[in-house]
C-alpha positions in Angstrom: 0.2 -0.2 -0.2 1.6 3.3 -1.1 2.7 6.0 1.8 3.4 9.4 1.9 0.1 10.3 0.2 -0.8 14.0 -0.2 -4.6 13.4 -1.6 -7.2 11.9 0.1 -8.2 8.9 -1.8 -12.0 7.7 -1.6 -13.3 4.4 -3.4 -17.5 4.8 -3.8 -18.9 1.3 -3.6 -22.7 1.3 -5.3 -24.8 -0.7 -6.5 -26.2 1.8 -9.3 -25.3 5.2 -10.6 -26.0 7.7 -12.9 -25.5 7.8 -15.6 -25.1 4.8 -16.0 -28.4 3.1 -14.1 -30.3 3.8 -11.5 -33.7 2.2 -10.2 -34.7 4.9 -7.7 -33.0 7.7 -5.2 -29.4 5.6 -4.3 -28.3 6.0 -8.2 -29.4 9.4 -8.5 -27.9 11.0 -5.2 -25.1 8.9 -5.4 -23.9 10.2 -9.1 -24.6 13.6 -8.2 -22.9 13.7 -5.0 -19.4 11.9 -6.4 -19.5 14.6 -9.4 -19.8 17.5 -7.0 -17.3 16.1 -4.9 -15.2 15.8 -8.0 -16.0 19.1 -9.2 -15.4 21.1 -5.9 -12.4 19.4 -4.2 -9.8 18.6 -6.3 -7.8 17.6 -3.2 -9.9 14.7 -2.9 -8.9 11.1 -5.7 -13.0 10.5 -6.0 -13.5 6.8 -8.1 -16.4 4.4 -8.1 -16.8 0.8 -8.3 -20.1 -0.6 -9.4 -21.4 -4.0 -11.2 -21.0 -3.8 -15.2 -24.7 -4.5 -15.5 -26.0 -5.3 -18.9 -28.4 -2.4 -19.2 -25.7 -0.2 -19.9 -22.8 -2.5 -21.3 -23.8 -1.8 -24.9 -23.9 1.8 -24.4 -20.6 2.6 -21.9 -18.2 -0.3 -22.9 -16.8 0.7 -26.1 -15.5 3.3 -24.0 -14.0 1.5 -21.1 -10.3 0.4 -21.2 -9.8 -2.9 -20.0 -7.6 -3.2 -16.6 -7.2 -6.8 -15.8 -9.2 -9.7 -14.8 -8.5 -11.9 -11.5 -10.2 -14.6 -9.6 -12.6 -13.8 -6.5 -12.9 -16.4 -3.9 -16.4 -16.7 -2.5 -16.6 -19.5 0.4 -16.0 -22.8 -1.6 -16.3 -20.6 -5.2 -13.7 -19.6 -7.4 -15.2 -16.7 -9.5 -14.3 -14.4 -12.4 -13.9 -10.9 -12.1 -12.9 -8.7 -15.0 -12.0 -5.0 -14.5 -13.1 -2.1 -16.4 -12.4 1.7 -16.1 -14.0 4.5 -17.5 -12.9 8.2 -16.6 -15.6 10.7 -17.3 -16.5 13.9 -15.6 -13.3 14.2 -13.2 -14.4 10.8 -12.0 -12.6 7.4 -12.2 -15.1 4.3 -12.5 -14.4 0.8 -12.3 -16.7 -1.8 -13.2 -16.7 -5.5 -11.9 -17.3 -8.1 -14.8 -19.4 -11.2 -13.7 -21.8 -12.2 -16.6 -23.6 -15.1 -14.8 -24.3 -12.5 -12.0 -25.1 -9.3 -14.0 -26.7 -9.9 -17.1 -29.7 -9.7 -16.3 -33.2 -8.1 -17.2 -32.8 -6.2 -13.9 -30.4 -5.0 -11.5 -32.3 -6.3 -8.3 -35.3 -9.1 -7.6 -33.0 -12.5 -8.5 -33.4 -15.4 -6.3 -29.4 -15.0 -5.7 -29.5 -11.6 -5.2 -27.5 -12.6 -1.6 -24.8 -14.2 -3.7 -24.6 -11.5 -6.1 -23.9 -8.8 -3.9 -21.8 -10.7 -1.7 -19.5 -11.4 -5.0 -19.7 -7.8 -5.9 -18.1 -6.8 -2.4 -15.6 -9.5 -2.3 -14.4 -8.0 -5.6 -14.1 -4.8 -4.2 -10.7 -5.7 -2.5 -9.6 -7.6 -5.8 -10.2 -4.6 -8.0 -7.8 -2.0 -5.5 -5.1 -4.4 -6.3 -5.4 -5.1 -10.2 -5.9 -1.2 -10.4 -3.4 -0.1 -7.5 -5.6 2.0 -5.8 -6.0 1.6 -2.4 -8.6 4.2 -0.4 -8.1 5.9 2.9 -11.8 5.8 3.1 -14.1 3.5 1.3 -17.8 5.0 0.7 -20.5 1.7 0.8 -24.4 2.5 0.5 -27.2 0.4 1.3 -27.8 -3.3 1.9 -25.8 -4.5 -1.4 -22.7 -3.0 -0.5 -23.2 -3.6 3.2 -20.5 -7.1 3.1 -17.5 -4.4 2.5 -16.9 -2.7 6.0 -18.0 -6.5 7.0 -15.2 -8.1 4.8 -13.0 -5.4 5.7 -13.1 -6.1 9.5 -13.2 -10.2 9.3 -10.9 -11.0 5.9 -8.7 -8.2 5.1 -8.0 -6.4 8.0 -4.6 -7.7 8.4 -4.1 -6.2 4.6 -6.1 -3.2 4.5 -6.4 -2.3 7.8 -5.8 1.5 7.7 -8.7 2.2 5.3 -11.9 3.6 7.1 -15.5 2.8 6.0 -18.8 5.0 5.7 -22.0 3.1 5.1 -25.0 5.2 4.0 -28.6 3.8 4.7 -30.5 5.4 1.9 -33.9 3.6 3.2 -34.1 1.1 6.2 -36.9 -0.6 4.5 -34.4 -2.8 2.8 -31.6 -4.6 4.7 -30.6 -7.7 2.8 -32.6 -10.9 5.1 -31.8 -13.9 4.4 -32.4 -17.5 6.3 -29.9 -18.0 8.9 -28.0 -21.1 7.4 -26.3 -19.9 4.8 -23.9 -17.0 6.2 -20.7 -19.2 5.3 -22.1 -21.1 2.0 -23.2 -17.9 0.4 -21.7 -14.9 2.3 -18.3 -16.6 3.4 -18.3 -15.5 7.1 -17.0 -18.3 9.6 -18.7 -18.8 13.0 -17.2 -17.1 14.8 -18.4 -13.9 12.8 -22.1 -14.8 12.4 -22.9 -12.5 15.4 -22.4 -9.6 13.2 -25.0 -10.6 11.1 -27.6 -12.6 12.7 -30.4 -10.5 14.3 -33.9 -11.3 14.8 -33.7 -14.7 13.7 -32.0 -14.0 10.2 -29.1 -13.0 8.4 -29.0 -8.8 8.2 -26.5 -7.6 5.9 -27.2 -4.2 7.1 -26.8 -5.0 10.7 -23.4 -6.0 9.7 -22.7 -2.9 8.1 -23.8 -0.8 10.9 -21.7 -2.5 13.4 -18.5 -2.5 11.2 -18.3 0.7 9.9 -16.8 3.4 11.1 -19.0 6.2 10.6 -22.5 6.1 9.3 -24.7 8.6 7.6 -28.7 8.5 6.4 -30.0 11.0 4.1 -31.7 13.6 6.4 -31.4 14.5 10.2 -34.9 13.7 11.0 -34.6 10.7 9.7 -31.7 9.9 11.0 -33.3 10.6 14.4 -36.6 8.6 13.5 -34.7 5.4 12.5 -33.6 5.2 16.1 -37.1 5.5 17.4 -39.7 3.9 15.1 -38.8 3.5 11.1 -35.8 1.4 11.8 -37.9 -2.1 10.7 -36.8 -3.3 13.9 -32.9 -2.2 13.8 -33.5 0.6 16.1 -31.7 -0.9 18.8 -28.6 -1.2 16.5 -29.1 2.2 14.9 -28.9 3.6 18.5 -25.9 1.6 20.3 -23.8 3.0 17.2 -25.9 6.5 16.8 -22.3 7.9 18.4 -21.4 7.1 14.6 -24.5 8.4 12.4 -24.7 11.7 11.2 -28.1 12.8 9.0 -26.9 14.6 5.7 -29.8 16.0 3.7 -29.7 14.9 0.0 -29.4 17.6 -2.9 -30.4 17.6 -6.3 -29.0 18.3 -9.8 -29.9 22.0 -10.0 -28.6 22.2 -13.5 -30.9 19.4 -14.8 -33.9 21.1 -13.1 -33.9 24.7 -13.9 -37.1 25.7 -15.6 -35.0 28.6 -17.2 -33.2 26.3 -18.9 -35.0 22.6 -19.0 -35.5 21.8 -23.1 -38.4 19.6 -22.1 -40.8 22.4 -21.4 -43.0 24.3 -23.7 -41.3 27.5 -22.4 -39.0 28.2 -20.0 -39.2 30.9 -16.9 -38.0 31.9 -13.9 -38.8 33.3 -10.6 -38.6 36.9 -11.6 -40.6 35.9 -14.8 -43.5 33.6 -14.1 -45.0 33.9 -17.3 -44.3 30.4 -18.8 -45.5 28.6 -15.9 -49.5 29.2 -17.4 -47.8 28.1 -20.9 -46.8 24.9 -19.6 -50.0 24.0 -17.6 -51.7 24.6 -20.7 -49.8 22.3 -22.5 -49.8 19.7 -19.7 -53.3 19.6 -19.4 -53.7 19.5 -23.0 -51.2 16.3 -23.2 -53.5 14.5 -20.6 -56.6 15.1 -22.1 -57.7 17.6 -19.6 -60.0 20.6 -20.0 -57.3 23.7 -20.4 -58.4 25.7 -17.4 -56.0 28.0 -16.3 -57.8 29.0 -13.2 -58.4 25.4 -11.9 -55.4 24.6 -9.1 -53.6 21.5 -10.7 -52.7 18.7 -7.9 -50.3 16.6 -9.0 -48.7 13.1 -7.7 -45.8 11.9 -9.4 -44.8 8.7 -7.0 -44.0 5.1 -6.5 -47.7 3.8 -5.4 -47.3 1.8 -2.6 -48.8 2.9 1.0 -45.8 4.4 3.1 -45.8 7.1 0.2 -49.2 8.2 1.8 -51.0 7.0 -1.4 -54.1 5.5 1.0 -54.9 9.0 2.3 -55.1 10.3 -1.1 -57.1 7.2 -1.7 -59.5 8.3 1.4 -60.0 12.0 0.5 -60.3 11.6 -3.8 -64.0 12.5 -3.8 -64.0 14.9 -1.6 -61.1 16.6 -3.5 -63.3 15.8 -6.6 -65.3 17.8 -5.2 -63.4 21.1 -5.3 -62.3 23.3 -7.7 -59.5 21.2 -8.5 -58.1 19.2 -11.4 -55.8 15.9 -10.5 -53.0 14.4 -12.2 -50.9 11.2 -11.7 -47.8 9.5 -12.8 -46.3 6.0 -11.3 -46.6 2.9 -10.9 -46.7 0.5 -7.6 -49.1 -1.7 -6.2 -52.0 -3.2 -8.3 -54.7 -2.0 -5.9 -53.7 1.5 -6.2 -53.1 1.6 -10.0 -56.3 0.2 -10.6 -58.0 2.8 -8.0 -56.6 5.6 -9.8 -57.6 4.4 -13.7 -61.3 3.8 -12.5 -61.3 7.5 -10.8 -59.9 9.0 -14.4 -63.0 6.9 -16.3 -65.1 8.0 -13.5 -64.4 11.8 -13.7 -62.1 12.0 -17.2 -62.6 16.0 -17.4 -61.1 16.1 -13.9 -58.4 13.3 -13.4 -55.6 12.3 -15.4 -53.9 9.0 -15.2 -50.3 7.8 -16.1 -49.3 4.2 -15.1 -46.0 4.5 -15.7 -42.2 5.7 -14.8 -41.3 8.5 -17.0 -38.8 11.3 -15.8 -39.4 13.5 -19.2 -43.0 13.3 -18.6 -42.3 14.1 -14.6 -40.5 17.3 -15.3 -43.6 18.6 -17.5 -45.4 17.9 -14.7 -43.7 19.6 -12.2 -43.3 22.8 -14.7 -47.1 22.8 -15.6 -49.0 21.6 -12.2 -49.6 23.9 -9.2 -49.4 21.7 -6.8 -47.4 18.2 -5.8 -49.0 15.6 -3.1 -46.3 14.3 -1.0 -48.1 12.9 2.2 -45.9 9.9 3.1 -45.8 7.9 5.9 -41.9 7.6 5.9 -39.7 9.4 3.8 -36.0 9.1 4.1 -35.1 12.5 1.9 -37.5 12.3 -1.0 -36.0 14.5 -3.8 -40.0 15.0 -5.5 -40.5 17.7 -3.6 -37.0 19.7 -4.1 -37.8 19.1 -7.8 -41.5 20.4 -7.6 -39.7 23.9 -5.7 -37.7 24.4 -8.1 -40.3 24.1 -10.6 -42.5 26.9 -8.6 -44.9 23.7 -7.7 -46.1 23.8 -4.2 -45.4 20.6 -2.2 -48.3 19.5 0.5 -46.1 17.2 2.5 -46.5 15.1 5.7 -43.8 16.1 8.6 -41.4 13.2 8.4 -38.0 12.4 7.4 -36.4 14.4 4.5 -40.0 16.2 3.8 -39.6 17.9 7.3 -36.0 18.9 6.8 -37.0 20.5 3.6 -39.8 21.8 3.2 -41.6 24.6 5.7 -45.2 25.7 6.8 -46.0 28.9 4.7 -48.6 29.6 6.9 -46.5 30.0 10.0 -44.6 33.1 8.1 -41.7 32.4 5.7 -42.3 29.0 4.0 -42.0 27.3 0.8 -44.9 24.9 1.2 -47.9 23.4 2.8 -46.9 21.0 5.7 -49.4 18.6 8.3 -48.3 16.8 10.9 -50.8 13.9 11.9 -51.0 10.8 9.6 -54.7 10.8 8.7 -57.1 12.0 5.8 -58.9 14.8 7.5 -55.2 16.1 8.0 -54.3 15.9 4.5 -57.9 17.1 3.3 -57.7 20.1 5.2 -54.3 21.5 3.9 -55.5 20.7 0.6 -58.2 23.2 1.4 -56.1 25.7 2.9 -53.9 25.4 -0.1 -56.7 25.8 -2.6 -58.0 29.2 -0.9 -54.8 30.7 -0.8 -54.5 29.8 -5.0 -58.4 31.0 -5.4 -58.1 34.0 -3.5 -54.9 35.3 -2.9 -53.3 35.2 -6.3 -50.5 37.7 -5.6 -50.0 35.9 -2.3 -49.2 32.3 -4.2 -47.0 33.7 -6.7 -45.3 34.9 -3.7 -45.0 31.4 -2.5 -44.1 30.4 -6.2 -40.9 32.7 -5.8 -40.1 31.3 -2.3 -40.0 28.1 -3.7 -38.2 28.6 -6.6 -35.1 30.1 -4.6 -34.7 27.3 -2.5 -31.1 26.2 -2.7 -31.3 22.6 -2.7 -28.0 22.2 -4.7 -25.0 19.5 -3.7 -22.7 21.9 -2.7 -23.5 22.2 1.3 -24.2 18.2 1.5 -20.7 17.6 -0.6 -18.9 19.8 2.3 -20.7 17.7 4.9 -19.7 14.2 3.3 -15.9 15.6 2.5 -15.4 16.7 6.1 -16.4 13.0 7.3 -14.1 11.8 4.7 -11.6 14.1 6.3 -12.3 13.0 9.9 -12.1 9.5 8.8 -8.8 9.6 7.2 -7.2 11.4 10.2 -8.4 9.2 12.7 
């Protein structure tokens, strides 16, 4: 391992990342965070390792340089590991190639996901050797990479003991849980290490990372507090025991991409100082979704995965009452089949008030953020959330429940200066009352509504402050 380093070396280990592949917020967050640090902190050598999935192989592999190949031992298996490199946007990316594990139709959801990502975590240490890159800090993300800090403590402490680890929990709902009799055969852990991952009658990979990592982060300060009391999906005691390592750092968004002044997807660009384009985009959106063009009717949107913890159940409870108001309702998203059917039925019953697109479509999402007046996001739990920040950028006012990152980013305009509407109790009456108050402001005090739009659009949701917090943690770890 080289000595006398003058640059801080950081290796991000992640199972997905833009611009290569992103199935959710983690991939977006990891990608923008990495680029922001690389752009603003030249004293940090920021590198990334992720699987070489078939989903982006054809597009990016021609640009990659083959670094080498090796074998990774995972329990009784000796497995092929090809390593390729791509330098882009000031970041060096390493890709782990094993077609048996990563040439799949989707990144996740396979019967052998535990084995696939155990191999990936073990391969991290082989990549360091082949690439001759030995970081000061390894930054691992979510359960798919949870075995990296565990392996560092159990398998590689003699070789790489000076490396520190930071583990980020993006969503506590997914912890990497498996039956308890496979920790050796699948996860390559010895009997004496079983206590690191055994929990509540099963293997819990995230538990192992929480115990073994040197520092922990999650994606908002409020969520960091919540998961120690509730919302930790049974890991609350483990998180409390390790709370001295935990920091909540709010995510940002890519303000260059989500900018109504320059967004090429919009019918007309606009700014906080010139809101005329907002009305043009609203008219275009109503036309696109076959709704009547009604410029003075409040257009409420939902852009979300359709699941109960996103508060979709609350929306279904108040749907008829909302449709009795002077509003239009628009939804983009996929999820639980019962919710998809519910909203499709409402669209058939109220074709002049309800428009539904059961899909995941980022381009349509941007058009909705630009054309709608209000975003509903009444989540039961929300580690950070990105949609509420994107909506603010486009002058679409969020209605959110006070939880997780929603509590940290949206402040109730009824308490003075604010950028949205916030309610606390998780019940349908509270949501309906808040929608009613938003409609009153929109309909009867248009100048105040425009001022609220400007306030929301001027909020700073960029990554610079969050990136600084992460770099401070990296430096703290490296000098321990």
